[in-house]
C-alpha positions in Angstrom: 52.4 1.1 -1.2 49.4 1.0 1.1 47.6 3.8 -0.8 48.4 2.3 -4.2 46.8 -1.0 -3.1 43.9 0.6 -1.4 42.5 2.5 -4.3 43.7 0.4 -7.3 40.1 -0.2 -8.6 39.8 3.5 -9.3 42.2 3.1 -12.2 39.2 1.8 -14.1 37.3 4.8 -15.4 33.8 3.2 -15.4 34.1 1.8 -11.9 35.2 5.2 -10.6 32.3 7.1 -12.2 30.0 4.3 -10.9 31.5 4.6 -7.3 31.4 8.4 -7.2 27.8 8.7 -8.4 26.7 6.2 -5.7 28.7 7.9 -3.0 27.2 11.3 -3.7 23.7 10.0 -4.2 23.7 7.7 -1.1 24.5 10.5 1.2 21.2 12.1 0.2 19.5 8.8 1.0 21.0 8.8 4.5 19.9 12.4 5.0 16.4 11.4 4.3 16.7 8.3 6.5 17.7 10.4 9.5 14.9 12.9 8.9 12.4 10.1 8.3 13.1 8.4 11.6 12.9 11.7 13.4 9.6 12.5 11.8 8.1 9.1 12.6 9.1 9.5 16.3 7.5 13.0 16.3 4.3 11.8 14.7 3.9 8.7 16.8 6.2 9.0 19.9 6.6 5.2 19.7 9.6 2.9 18.9 7.0 0.5 17.6 6.5 2.6 14.4 10.2 2.8 13.8 10.2 -1.0 13.7 7.1 -1.1 11.6 8.7 1.2 9.1 11.6 -1.2 8.8 9.2 -4.1 8.3 7.5 -2.2 5.5 10.8 -1.6 3.8 12.0 -5.2 4.4 8.9 -7.3 3.4 8.7 -6.4 -0.3 12.5 -6.6 -0.7 12.6 -10.0 1.0 9.9 -11.6 -1.2 10.7 -9.9 -4.5 14.5 -10.0 -4.5 14.7 -13.5 -6.0 12.5 -12.3 -8.8 14.6 -9.1 -9.1 17.8 -11.1 -9.4 16.4 -13.3 -12.2 15.1 -10.2 -14.1 18.6 -8.6 -13.8 20.2 -11.7 -15.3 18.0 -11.7 -18.4 17.2 -8.0 -19.2 19.0 -4.8 -20.0 20.6 -3.5 -16.8 21.0 0.0 -17.9 17.4 0.5 -18.7 16.3 -1.1 -15.5 18.7 1.0 -13.5 17.2 4.2 -15.1 13.6 3.1 -14.3 14.4 2.3 -10.6 16.4 5.5 -10.0 13.7 7.6 -11.5 11.1 6.0 -9.3 13.2 6.6 -6.2 13.5 10.3 -7.1 9.7 10.7 -7.6 9.0 9.1 -4.2 11.4 11.5 -2.5 9.7 14.4 -4.2 6.3 13.0 -3.0 7.5 13.1 0.7 8.9 16.6 0.1 5.6 18.0 -1.2 3.4 16.2 1.4 5.5 17.4 4.3 5.7 21.0 2.9 1.9 21.1 2.7 1.6 19.8 6.2 -0.5 16.9 5.0 1.9 14.0 5.8 0.8 11.2 8.1 2.8 8.2 9.3 1.0 5.9 6.8 2.4 8.0 3.9 5.9 7.3 5.1 5.1 3.6 5.6 3.7 3.4 2.0 6.8 5.0 0.5 9.1 2.6 2.5 7.1 -0.3 1.0 7.5 1.0 -2.5 11.2 1.6 -1.9 11.6 -1.9 -0.7 10.0 -3.3 -3.9 12.2 -1.1 -6.1 15.4 -2.1 -4.2 14.6 -5.7 -5.0 15.5 -4.9 -8.6 18.0 -2.1 -8.2 20.4 -3.6 -5.7 21.3 -6.7 -7.8 22.1 -4.5 -10.7 24.6 -2.5 -8.7 26.4 -5.5 -7.2 26.4 -7.7 -10.2 28.1 -4.9 -12.2 31.2 -4.9 -10.1 32.5 -8.1 -11.7 32.2 -6.5 -15.1 33.8 -3.2 -14.3 37.1 -4.5 -12.9 39.3 -7.5 -13.7 39.2 -10.4 -11.3 42.4 -9.5 -9.5 40.9 -6.2 -8.5 37.6 -7.6 -7.3 38.4 -7.7 -3.6 39.4 -4.0 -3.8 36.4 -3.0 -5.9 34.0 -4.8 -3.5 35.6 -3.2 -0.4 35.4 0.3 -1.9 31.8 -0.3 -3.0 31.0 -1.3 0.6 32.4 2.1 1.7 29.7 3.8 -0.3 27.0 2.3 1.8 28.8 1.9 5.1 31.2 4.8 4.9 28.8 7.4 3.7 27.1 7.0 7.0 29.9 9.3 8.2 28.4 12.2 6.3 24.8 11.6 5.5 23.3 11.2 9.0 25.5 13.9 10.5 24.4 16.3 7.8 20.8 15.2 8.4 21.0 15.7 12.1 22.4 19.2 11.5 19.9 20.1 8.8 16.8 19.0 10.6 16.7 22.1 12.9 17.7 24.4 10.0 15.7 23.3 6.9 13.4 20.8 8.5 12.6 17.3 7.3 11.1 18.8 4.1 14.5 20.1 3.0 16.1 16.7 3.9 13.6 14.9 1.7 14.4 17.2 -1.2 18.1 16.5 -0.7 17.4 12.9 -1.1 15.6 13.6 -4.5 18.8 15.5 -5.6 20.9 12.5 -4.6 18.8 10.2 -6.8 19.2 12.6 -9.7 23.0 12.5 -9.3 22.9 8.7 -9.5 20.6 8.8 -12.5 23.0 11.2 -14.2 26.0 9.0 -13.6 24.2 6.0 -15.2 24.5 7.8 -18.6 28.2 8.2 -18.2 29.0 4.5 -17.7 29.7 2.1 -20.5 27.6 -0.9 -19.5 28.7 -4.3 -20.8 26.4 -5.3 -23.6 23.6 -7.6 -22.4 23.7 -11.1 -23.8 20.4 -12.8 -23.4 20.4 -16.4 -22.3 20.8 -18.9 -25.1 18.0 -21.0 -23.6 14.7 -19.2 -23.1 13.6 -20.3 -19.7 10.4 -19.1 -17.8 11.2 -16.4 -15.3 10.2 -18.5 -12.3 12.5 -21.3 -13.4 15.4 -18.9 -13.3 14.2 -17.9 -9.8 14.1 -21.5 -8.8 17.6 -22.2 -10.1 19.0 -19.3 -8.0 17.2 -20.5 -4.8 18.3 -24.1 -5.5 22.0 -23.1 -5.7 21.8 -21.0 -2.6 20.1 -23.9 -0.7 22.1 -26.9 -1.9 25.6 -25.4 -2.2 27.0 -25.8 1.4 29.3 -22.7 1.1 26.5 -20.5 -0.3 24.2 -21.8 2.4 26.6 -21.1 5.2 27.4 -17.6 4.0 23.8 -16.7 3.6 22.9 -18.1 7.0 25.7 -16.1 8.6 24.5 -13.0 6.8 20.9 -13.6 8.0 21.9 -13.9 11.6 23.8 -10.6 11.5 21.1 -8.8 9.6 18.2 -10.0 11.8 19.7 -9.9 15.2 22.5 -7.3 15.3 22.0 -4.9 12.4 18.5 -3.5 13.5 20.2 -1.4 16.1 20.4 1.4 13.5 16.6 1.5 13.3 16.3 2.6 17.0 19.0 5.3 17.0 16.3 8.1 17.4 15.3 6.4 20.7 18.9 6.3 21.9 19.4 9.9 20.9 16.2 11.4 22.4 15.3 9.2 25.4 18.4 7.2 26.5 21.4 9.6 25.9 19.2 12.7 25.6 21.3 14.4 22.9 18.6 15.4 20.5 18.7 15.6 16.7 22.3 16.8 16.4 23.3 13.9 18.7 21.4 11.5 16.5 23.5 12.7 13.6 26.7 12.0 15.5 25.5 8.5 16.6 24.7 7.6 13.0 28.0 9.1 11.9 30.2 7.0 14.1 29.6 3.7 12.4 30.4 5.4 9.1 33.8 6.6 10.4 34.6 3.1 11.5 33.4 1.7 8.2 35.8 4.0 6.3 38.8 2.9 8.4 37.9 -0.8 8.3 37.0 -0.7 4.7 40.2 1.0 3.6 42.3 -1.5 5.6 40.4 -4.4 4.0 40.7 -2.8 0.6 44.5 -2.8 0.9 44.5 -6.6 1.1 45.1 -8.6 -2.1 44.1 -12.1 -0.8 42.8 -13.7 2.4 44.0 -17.2 2.8 42.0 -18.0 6.0 38.6 -16.5 5.2 36.7 -18.5 7.8 38.8 -17.2 10.7 38.4 -13.6 9.6 34.6 -14.2 9.3 34.5 -15.4 12.9 36.6 -12.5 14.2 34.6 -9.9 12.3 31.2 -11.4 13.4 32.3 -11.5 17.1 33.7 -8.0 17.0 30.5 -6.7 15.5 28.2 -8.4 18.0 30.4 -7.3 21.0 30.4 -3.7 19.8 26.6 -3.6 19.7 26.4 -5.0 23.2 28.8 -2.4 24.6 26.9 0.3 22.7 23.6 -0.8 24.2 24.9 -0.4 27.8 26.9 2.7 27.2 26.0 5.6 29.5 27.4 8.5 27.5 27.5 9.9 23.9 31.3 9.6 23.7 31.5 6.0 24.7 28.6 5.2 22.4 30.4 6.7 19.5 33.5 4.7 20.2 31.6 1.4 20.2 29.6 2.4 17.1 32.9 3.2 15.4 34.1 -0.3 16.1 30.8 -1.8 14.9 31.0 0.0 11.6 34.5 -1.2 11.0 33.8 -4.9 11.8 30.5 -4.8 9.9 32.0 -3.4 6.7 34.9 -5.9 6.6 32.5 -8.8 7.2 30.2 -7.6 4.4 33.1 -7.0 2.0 34.4 -10.5 2.6 31.0 -12.3 2.2 30.3 -10.3 -0.9 33.6 -11.2 -2.5 33.2 -14.9 -1.8 29.7 -14.8 -3.3 30.9 -12.9 -6.4 33.7 -15.3 -7.1 31.6 -18.4 -6.9 28.3 -17.2 -8.5 29.3 -17.4 -12.2 26.2 -16.9 -14.6 23.9 -16.7 -11.6 25.7 -13.6 -10.2 22.6 -11.4 -10.4 20.5 -13.9 -8.5 23.1 -14.5 -5.8 23.5 -10.8 -5.3 19.7 -10.4 -5.1 19.6 -13.0 -2.4 22.4 -11.1 -0.6 20.2 -8.0 -0.8 17.1 -9.9 0.2 18.8 -11.0 3.4 20.9 -8.0 4.2 18.6 -5.2 3.3 15.3 -7.1 3.5 15.7 -9.4 6.5 17.5 -6.7 8.4 14.7 -4.1 8.4 12.2 -7.0 9.1 14.2 -7.8 12.2 13.6 -4.3 13.4 9.9 -5.1 13.8 10.1 -7.9 16.4 12.9 -6.0 18.1 10.7 -2.9 18.2 7.9 -5.0 19.7 10.2 -6.5 22.3 11.7 -3.1 23.1 8.2 -2.0 24.3 8.4 -4.6 27.1 12.1 -5.1 27.8 13.4 -1.6 26.9 15.3 -0.5 23.8 18.8 -0.8 25.1 18.2 -4.2 26.6 16.7 -5.6 23.4 19.5 -4.2 21.2 22.1 -5.8 23.5 20.3 -9.1 23.5 20.4 -9.1 19.7 24.1 -8.6 19.6 24.6 -11.5 22.0 22.4 -13.9 20.0 24.3 -12.9 16.8 27.7 -13.9 18.3 26.5 -17.3 19.5 24.8 -18.1 16.2 27.8 -16.9 14.1 30.2 -19.1 16.2 28.0 -22.1 15.6 27.9 -21.5 11.8 31.6 -21.0 11.4 32.9 -23.6 13.8 30.3 -26.3 13.3 29.8 -25.9 9.5 33.2 -26.8 8.2 32.3 -25.8 4.6 33.5 -22.3 5.2 37.0 -23.6 5.7 37.0 -24.8 2.1 36.2 -21.5 0.4 38.7 -20.2 -2.2 40.9 -17.4 -0.9 39.3 -14.1 -1.6 41.1 -12.3 -4.4 42.5 -15.4 -6.0 42.5 -15.4 -9.8 40.2 -17.5 -11.8 43.0 -19.9 -12.5 43.4 -20.7 -8.8 39.9 -21.9 -8.5 
């Protein structure tokens, strides 16, 4: 019974192909991410540049995501998906060639991160807005949970493989693996039957569509509360991942293989937490679960920051991965079920905050870590996230009014 509920979205062929392609391809992305952080630390020997790389990734995504969501809502998704994935593959090949020739500098990595951030502003809304079209509404909670496993759960494999492969094939080989992963995603796009694009009846200027999306997010109290909570978690707690190379090399002193294990632990927790969440069919008290998951995530980060050993660190990161995945799946489902025709724009704002604001938060944390220490700064971020999340959930009563996740459209 548990397993039949957990994987019920896989009964839909297009969703399964979509999910499998993303899972295989994203592991290559995480292999590159592990190697890229290690290479930046080798080139600069400073956590400041790890934070700067996150800023370069986050700024274009933050500012262009509202435009990307509006473009997704009015253009052919399949064509745009092909363009973005092809560009990702070319950028990965660029890093492969430059490092192979021994000509790479830190500014090359920062430039590629900036371009990736710009492309993600368009590619991410496509991925998330597709979920509502690939499964019926009664399977949406399950589809979103399994989708979150792609990006949270694949951390179990990608970073571990990256940490193992760095001493064997070097960062050059890891960059090439990322290019192969992008090719896998690109190939899967041609196997999916995309819903036919219906252009809007009323031809609006692009920036009017952008304004409509921002207006809904700002004026709707439920959307505003959900996005505010997401922003707090992304800016304060989530940047801990950006500083894993410092924990591995300088604090725990476990080297590149240890880095892979540290990055793997949240993925293991994400798989367990995501599968448990995927087995649910509805969540009648969403605001309570939001508070529990937020507090659990923040506390896990605090305990990780003060952990003296690799084993304890992996336990706390395991818990962080589980809480974080469940929280994201719940927020995504609530946004999807309320967004309607503006789904692409709402998912773009989700990406803007989660994947844009998160890396941007790594920059001030990296700057603060120079003065306070990396562990102290990461722990402080977790504490601030708990306090702010409690304020949003307990003082903003709008979250108590949200429709139970997984309810059918008729129950709205």
